[in-house]
Structure formats: C-alpha cells, structure tokens
KOLKOLMI-834252 format. One line per field, with one value per atom (N, C-alpha, C): residue in one letter; x, y, z. Coordinates in steps of 0.001 Angstrom, whole numbers. Layout:
BEGIN
aa [A_...] .
u [X_...] .
v [Y_...] .
w [Z_...] .
This chain:
BEGIN
aa [X_X_X_X_X_X_X_X_X_X_X_X_X_X_X_X_X_X_X_X_X_X_X_X_X_X_X_X_X_X_X_X_X_X_X_X_X_X_X_X_X_X_X_X_X_X_X_X_X_X_X_X_X_X_X_X_X_X_X_X_X_X_X_X_X_X_X_X_X_X_X_X_X_X_X_X_X_X_X_X_X_X_X_X_X_X_X_X_X_X_X_X_X_X_X_X_X_X_X_X_X_X_X_X_X_X_X_X_X_X_X_X_X_X_X_X_X_X_X_X_X_X_X_X_X_X_X_X_X_X_X_X_X_X_X_X_X_X_X_X_X_X_X_X_X_X_X_X_X_X_X_X_X_X_X_X_X_X_X_X_X_X_X_X_X_X_X_X_X_X_X_X_X_X_X_X_X_X_X_X_X_X_X_X_X_X_X_X_X_X_X_X_X_X_X_X_X_X_X_X_X_X_X_X_X_X_X_X_X_X_X_X_X_X_X_X_X_X_X_X_X_X_X_X_X_X_X_X_X_X_X_X_X_X_X_X_X] .
u [58335_58113_57822_58143_58088_56429_55960_54855_54757_55828_55623_55615_56812_56516_54890_54145_53151_52386_52514_51929_51489_52737_53214_52747_52480_51470_49887_49946_48387_47458_46512_45246_44901_45180_44781_46261_47854_48479_48880_48020_48108_46892_46074_44485_45372_45921_47036_47780_48712_49349_48651_47677_46739_46781_46106_45486_46262_47744_48821_50283_50679_51301_50726_49294_49443_48430_47987_47492_45859_44761_43436_43795_42766_42596_41230_40467_39154_38227_36555_35833_35072_34546_33564_32889_31205_30876_30661_31619_31407_30398_29539_28543_28383_28449_28493_28780_29926_31132_31333_31901_32390_33905_34887_36506_36547_37753_38502_39786_40691_42013_42691_43688_45105_46276_47224_48368_49413_50046_51380_52300_53867_54845_55005_53826_53434_52805_52425_51423_49789_48578_47648_47037_46389_45535_44711_42972_41719_41661_40983_39908_38922_38601_36843_35785_35366_33870_33255_32300_31188_30338_29423_28611_27428_27122_25761_26749_27845_28181_28639_29674_30015_31752_32520_33668_34020_35744_36532_36848_36239_36265_37660_38668_39581_40936_42033_42563_43778_44044_44726_45266_45991_47105_46045_45782_45061_46047_46454_47321_46151_47575_47372_46563_46378_45511_44257_44151_42482_41015_40223_38896_38180_39008_38356_38680_40217_41098_40240_39250_38169_37582_37319_36738_37483_38388_39357_40123_40047_40825_41267_39073_39490_40082_40532_41097_42044_42562_44548_44802_46159_47316_48426_48353_49056_50477_51828_52931_53701] .
v [-48086_-48926_-47825_-47481_-46066_-46091_-44620_-44529_-45261_-45573_-46554_-48021_-48111_-50157_-50643_-49514_-49541_-49630_-48819_-48274_-49697_-50407_-51442_-53162_-52683_-54159_-54568_-55676_-56160_-55842_-55480_-54815_-55604_-56860_-57563_-57592_-56922_-56443_-55181_-54076_-53060_-52656_-53881_-53959_-54099_-55381_-55910_-55178_-54083_-52930_-52021_-51461_-50558_-50722_-52410_-52805_-53078_-53411_-53553_-52448_-51907_-50488_-49295_-49052_-48113_-47280_-46295_-45484_-45109_-45486_-45188_-43789_-42795_-41717_-41230_-41855_-41281_-41619_-41680_-42826_-41564_-40975_-39557_-40725_-40399_-40805_-39925_-40240_-39177_-40325_-39704_-40345_-41521_-42302_-44446_-44667_-44330_-44960_-44152_-45472_-45033_-45032_-44152_-43521_-43552_-44833_-44766_-44282_-43224_-42266_-42826_-43077_-43851_-43437_-43575_-42323_-43854_-43905_-44694_-44271_-44150_-42960_-41841_-41289_-39770_-39570_-40771_-40150_-40386_-39785_-40096_-40875_-42101_-43359_-43447_-43165_-43707_-44722_-44950_-46700_-46603_-46551_-46722_-48196_-48119_-49292_-48932_-49557_-49529_-50628_-49659_-50812_-51698_-50969_-51786_-53171_-53023_-54213_-54883_-54125_-54560_-55189_-54226_-54861_-53337_-53387_-52412_-51792_-50571_-49949_-49538_-49054_-48311_-47993_-48182_-47782_-46564_-45585_-44338_-43118_-42797_-41528_-40785_-39355_-38379_-37594_-36905_-35210_-34438_-33841_-33086_-31278_-31218_-30278_-30731_-31924_-32565_-31448_-31467_-30870_-31923_-32857_-33795_-33600_-33142_-32572_-32111_-31263_-30243_-31459_-32295_-33383_-33741_-33637_-34912_-33518_-32159_-30886_-30483_-31174_-30943_-32370_-33787_-34817_-34588_-34089_-34427_-32734_-33314_-32037_-32370_-31550_-30860_-30524_-31419_-31323_-30239] .
w [103342_102191_101571_100115_99371_98596_98364_97258_95858_94971_94553_94730_96026_96402_97308_97767_97967_96584_95418_94422_93242_93312_93230_93205_95108_95398_94969_94998_94746_95151_94773_95819_97287_97233_98747_99663_99522_99965_100194_99189_100128_100564_101386_102055_103235_103574_104578_104908_104645_104624_105735_104706_105579_106911_106823_108692_109694_108546_109861_110182_108921_109086_109316_108396_108467_109700_110037_111118_110769_111199_110468_111290_110398_110785_111394_110495_109715_109370_108770_108190_107534_106323_106019_104767_104959_103619_102377_101217_99806_98868_98578_97752_98446_96959_97776_98568_98482_99467_101233_101604_103267_103196_102678_102702_104522_104437_105237_104882_106202_105607_106888_105965_106562_106580_107368_106979_107193_106295_105980_105724_106466_106003_105677_106117_105690_104824_104035_102784_103459_103271_102759_102518_102604_101433_101948_100907_101306_100876_101503_101206_100995_99732_98755_99436_100017_100688_99577_98856_98522_99574_99900_101561_100790_99314_98446_98000_97823_96483_97766_98580_99923_99428_98720_98458_98860_98127_98115_96847_96217_95057_94976_95637_95318_96900_96404_97072_96638_97237_96483_97404_96844_97737_97751_98428_98349_98598_98026_97075_98273_98801_99702_99533_98184_97431_97018_97019_97004_97403_96313_96713_98477_98289_98950_100632_100495_101917_102955_102270_103254_104600_103636_104324_105984_105784_106671_107996_107203_107988_109476_109888_110841_112271_111254_111913_112102_110643_110507_110482_110839_110844_109202_108768_107777_108157_107732_107972_107141] .
C-alpha cells in the first residue's frame, strides 16, 4: 500500500491496516496523548490516543526530520 493510498483510507480502515499490516514499534507519552509508533511499508506512522476522551485523535505519518523523532531514536533505526 502506498503512502497516498493509506492517506486516502477512511479513519477506521487506517486503524485496521496498522493493526493487521503494520509493526508496533514503541509508545510514548506526548502532552495529553499516548502516541503509538508503527512501521508500515518503511514509513513511520503515529497514532495519537487521547486517554481522557478514550479516542484516537489523529493518525499521521511522522516526518523523519520532525523534532518528536528524538523521543523514538533509541527504539528505531533510520535507513
């Protein structure tokens, strides 16, 4: 699945795709969210879970130059 195909999926299909085809890498706390990082087709994708509201607020690709990358660097290998 390409990046564009994943981006165009409905929200619930993104969740299903990550859980069935992606690889969970690590989870972190980031402000009000628990952020789970997944690897899917050599792309890192973050899932922002708001535990107070008990819902996923956002699913998005993590740019490799994003400042949040520093929270993950001890758990991932950049190619």
